[in-house]
C-alpha positions in Angstrom: 166.5 115.4 -89.5 168.7 113.8 -86.7 170.0 115.9 -83.9 173.7 116.5 -83.7 176.0 117.1 -80.7 177.7 120.4 -80.2 180.2 121.5 -82.9 183.2 121.2 -80.7 182.9 117.3 -80.3 182.1 115.1 -77.3 185.0 115.9 -75.0 184.7 114.8 -71.5 183.7 117.5 -68.6 186.3 118.1 -65.9 185.4 116.9 -62.4 182.8 119.0 -60.5 184.6 121.4 -58.1 181.7 123.5 -57.0 181.5 123.8 -53.2 178.2 124.0 -51.4 176.6 125.9 -48.5 173.3 125.6 -46.5 170.3 127.8 -47.3 167.8 129.1 -44.8 165.7 125.8 -44.9 168.7 123.5 -45.3 168.8 123.2 -48.9 172.5 122.7 -50.4 173.3 125.4 -52.9 176.4 125.9 -55.2 178.7 128.6 -54.4 181.4 128.4 -56.8 180.0 129.2 -60.1 183.2 129.2 -62.2 184.3 127.0 -64.9 187.4 125.1 -65.8 189.1 125.6 -69.1 188.0 122.1 -70.1 184.5 123.0 -69.2 184.4 126.2 -71.1 185.6 124.1 -74.2 181.9 122.3 -73.9 179.8 125.3 -74.3 177.9 125.9 -77.5 179.6 127.6 -80.2 177.9 130.7 -82.0 176.7 128.2 -84.6 175.1 126.1 -82.0 173.2 129.1 -80.4 172.1 130.4 -83.9 170.8 126.8 -84.6 169.1 126.7 -81.2 167.4 130.1 -81.9 166.1 128.7 -85.3 165.1 125.1 -84.5 164.3 125.4 -80.7 166.5 122.7 -79.6 170.1 121.7 -78.8 172.0 118.5 -78.1 175.1 119.2 -76.0 178.4 117.9 -75.7 179.1 115.5 -72.7 178.4 117.8 -69.8 178.3 115.0 -67.0 180.9 112.5 -66.3 180.0 108.8 -66.2 180.5 109.0 -62.4 178.0 111.9 -62.0 175.3 110.0 -64.1 176.0 106.7 -62.2 175.6 108.6 -58.9 172.1 110.1 -60.1 170.9 106.5 -60.9 172.0 105.4 -57.3 170.4 108.4 -55.6 167.2 108.0 -57.5 166.9 104.4 -56.4 167.3 105.6 -52.7 164.7 108.0 -53.2 162.3 105.5 -54.7 163.0 103.4 -51.5 161.9 106.5 -49.3 165.0 108.4 -48.6 164.8 112.2 -48.5 167.1 114.9 -47.4 164.1 117.0 -46.8 160.2 117.1 -47.8 158.3 119.9 -49.2 156.8 122.0 -46.3 153.4 121.4 -47.8 151.9 119.8 -51.1 150.8 122.1 -53.9 147.4 121.0 -55.5 149.0 120.0 -58.8 152.2 118.4 -57.6 153.3 115.4 -59.7 154.6 113.0 -57.1 154.9 109.2 -57.7 154.6 107.0 -54.8 154.7 102.9 -54.6 151.0 102.9 -54.3 150.5 104.3 -57.9 151.9 101.0 -59.3 153.9 100.5 -62.6 153.1 103.6 -64.3 155.5 106.3 -65.6 156.8 108.1 -62.4 157.0 111.8 -62.0 158.6 113.4 -58.9 158.6 117.3 -58.7 161.1 119.3 -56.7 163.6 116.4 -56.7 166.4 119.1 -56.6 164.9 120.1 -53.2 164.1 116.7 -51.6 167.3 115.0 -52.5 170.5 116.9 -51.7 172.6 114.5 -53.7 170.6 114.9 -56.8 170.3 118.4 -56.3 174.0 119.0 -56.1 174.5 117.4 -59.5 171.9 119.2 -61.3 173.2 122.5 -60.1 176.6 122.0 -61.8 177.6 125.4 -63.1 178.4 124.1 -66.4 174.7 123.2 -66.9 173.7 126.8 -66.3 176.6 128.1 -68.4 175.3 126.3 -71.4 171.6 127.4 -70.8 172.9 131.1 -70.5 174.7 130.8 -73.9 171.4 129.3 -75.4 168.9 131.8 -73.8 171.4 134.6 -74.2 171.1 135.4 -70.3 173.5 136.7 -67.8 172.1 134.4 -65.0 170.3 131.0 -64.9 168.3 129.7 -62.0 166.5 126.4 -61.4 162.8 126.7 -62.0 161.6 123.1 -61.4 163.0 119.5 -61.8 161.3 116.2 -62.3 162.6 112.9 -61.7 161.1 110.5 -64.5 161.2 106.9 -64.6 159.5 105.3 -67.8 159.0 101.6 -67.3 159.6 99.2 -70.2 155.9 98.6 -70.7 154.9 99.5 -74.3 151.4 99.5 -73.7 151.4 101.5 -70.4 149.2 104.7 -71.4 151.3 107.0 -69.0 154.4 106.1 -71.0 153.1 108.3 -74.0 153.7 112.1 -73.4 151.5 113.9 -75.7 152.6 117.1 -77.7 152.9 120.2 -75.7 155.1 123.3 -74.9 156.2 124.1 -71.5 155.4 127.9 -71.5 151.7 127.1 -71.6 152.2 126.0 -67.9 154.4 128.8 -67.1 151.8 131.6 -67.7 152.8 133.1 -64.2 156.2 133.9 -65.6 157.3 136.9 -67.5 160.1 135.3 -69.3 160.1 134.1 -72.9 163.5 132.7 -72.7 163.0 129.7 -70.1 164.4 126.4 -71.2 164.4 122.7 -70.2 167.5 120.4 -70.0 166.5 116.7 -70.5 169.1 114.8 -68.7 168.7 111.0 -69.3 170.8 108.7 -67.0 171.9 106.4 -69.7 172.1 106.2 -73.6 168.6 107.3 -74.6 167.2 106.4 -78.1 163.9 106.0 -79.8 163.1 102.5 -78.6 163.4 103.8 -75.2 160.8 106.5 -75.9 163.2 109.5 -75.9 162.0 113.2 -76.0 161.1 114.2 -79.4 161.1 117.8 -80.8 158.9 119.4 -83.3 161.4 121.1 -85.4 161.2 125.1 -85.6 158.1 125.3 -83.5 159.5 127.7 -81.1 159.2 130.2 -83.8 155.5 129.6 -84.6 152.9 132.2 -84.0 150.3 130.5 -81.8 146.9 129.7 -83.1 143.8 131.1 -81.4 144.7 132.0 -78.0 142.3 129.9 -75.8 143.5 129.9 -72.2 142.5 126.1 -71.7 146.2 125.6 -72.7 147.1 126.4 -69.3 145.8 123.0 -68.3 148.6 120.5 -68.1 148.9 117.9 -70.7 148.0 115.1 -67.9 144.6 116.4 -67.7 143.9 116.7 -71.6 143.4 113.9 -74.1 146.0 113.0 -76.5 143.8 113.4 -79.3 142.9 117.0 -78.4 146.6 117.9 -78.0 147.4 116.2 -81.3 144.7 118.3 -83.1 146.2 121.5 -81.4 149.6 120.8 -82.7 148.1 120.4 -86.4 146.2 123.5 -86.0 149.1 125.3 -85.1 151.4 124.0 -87.9 148.3 124.8 -90.4 148.1 128.3 -89.1 151.8 128.7 -89.8 151.8 127.0 -93.1 154.5 124.7 -92.2 154.9 120.9 -92.0 155.3 119.0 -88.8 158.8 117.8 -88.7 159.4 115.4 -85.5 163.1 115.1 -84.2 163.8 112.2 -81.8 166.7 113.1 -79.6 169.3 110.5 -79.7 171.2 111.3 -76.4 174.6 109.6 -75.3 175.1 109.2 -71.6 176.3 112.3 -70.1 174.9 114.4 -73.0 172.0 116.8 -72.5 169.1 117.9 -74.7 167.8 121.5 -74.3 164.6 122.8 -75.7 163.1 126.5 -75.7 160.0 126.8 -73.6 157.9 127.3 -76.8 159.1 124.2 -78.6 156.6 121.5 -79.0 157.7 118.2 -77.6 156.6 114.7 -76.6 157.7 111.1 -76.2 156.5 107.7 -77.0 156.4 104.5 -75.1 159.4 102.8 -73.9 159.6 99.7 -76.2 163.3 98.6 -74.8 164.0 96.0 -72.0 164.9 98.5 -69.3 163.5 101.4 -67.7 164.1 105.1 -69.1 165.5 107.2 -66.3 165.9 111.0 -66.5 165.5 114.4 -64.9 163.6 117.2 -66.7 165.4 120.4 -65.4 163.5 123.6 -66.1 165.6 126.6 -66.1 164.8 130.3 -65.9 166.8 133.4 -66.9 167.5 135.8 -64.1 165.1 138.3 -65.3 162.2 136.0 -65.0 159.6 137.2 -62.4 156.1 136.3 -61.3 153.2 137.9 -63.2 149.6 137.6 -62.5 147.7 135.8 -65.2 143.8 135.7 -65.1 141.9 133.2 -67.4 138.7 134.3 -69.1 136.8 132.8 -66.5 138.3 135.1 -63.8 140.4 132.6 -62.0 144.2 133.1 -61.7 146.6 130.9 -63.0 148.8 129.4 -60.3 152.2 127.5 -60.4 153.1 125.1 -57.7 155.8 127.5 -56.6 153.2 130.0 -55.6 152.3 127.8 -52.5 156.0 127.4 -51.4 158.4 130.2 -52.3 158.9 133.3 -50.2 157.0 136.6 -51.0 158.4 139.8 -52.6 158.1 143.0 -50.9 154.8 143.5 -53.0 153.5 140.3 -51.8 154.0 138.3 -55.1 155.6 134.8 -55.2 159.4 135.1 -55.5 160.8 133.0 -58.3 164.1 133.9 -57.2 163.8 132.2 -53.8 167.2 130.5 -53.4 165.7 127.3 -51.7 163.3 126.4 -54.4 164.8 128.3 -57.5 168.7 128.4 -56.6 170.8 130.2 -59.2 173.3 127.8 -60.9 175.1 130.5 -63.2 176.0 134.0 -63.4 178.0 135.5 -66.0 
């Protein structure tokens, strides 16, 4: 199976017109959540929404202009050179944060939408939220997390291979089952570059077992262990594993459901694979206390950063770290 673009073709999106304002900690946030007629034509069709619900992934039409994508590349290079609009007020214990001292491994930098105003403003494009809202069948979409990714063209670099996993395992502190991720490459992205690959229809599987060790991030588990977990889940559901590499043209975006197994292979091309993984939450998502069998409480990095609700829980609607990008 090969990924297809949205059924309405590959029209170019209209220029971004969203204004911005400054939040209480100085974070730039979108204020204009409206779409132009040209942008509305880029939304998923009813057929696309049904495909996403059945298969767990969707390849969009062209949502970003070439100029926006090129701006992401330039801003990411400035970020790697040390430029920051602001820094996180504290460093959560499981933060993914590449620094030059880490060397030529695959780079992951969480909270890029918070630390870089230029990148954050592009990622908060209302059209991205509107597409996500159609797929998730939600009236509001907020940022949950964003990670800047740089996969070097080094085929034998172990960090370049991302093992099979699905994101909801790491979001057990969230009430929502409708969360999703937008994978946004900064160029044409294909199999030789180690593009993101989906396990088709895995979002509909019943989960095997229930061992809460799945809350441990894939970076802290062996590839063989996660390969076996994927196989066990497929066997439990009586299905074959069907892998779908997402061939993504520049400006297009791949979306996946929070329960869709995905991973990526090494970058065998002659240039780095650059992207942002933009995790999104529906407006109804809230914090929930999730306790492992050993009595420990699952914590997401937000729990160390966001404001508190009146009940004292982490507020996943904190506009500085989880800004809204779409409301119907």
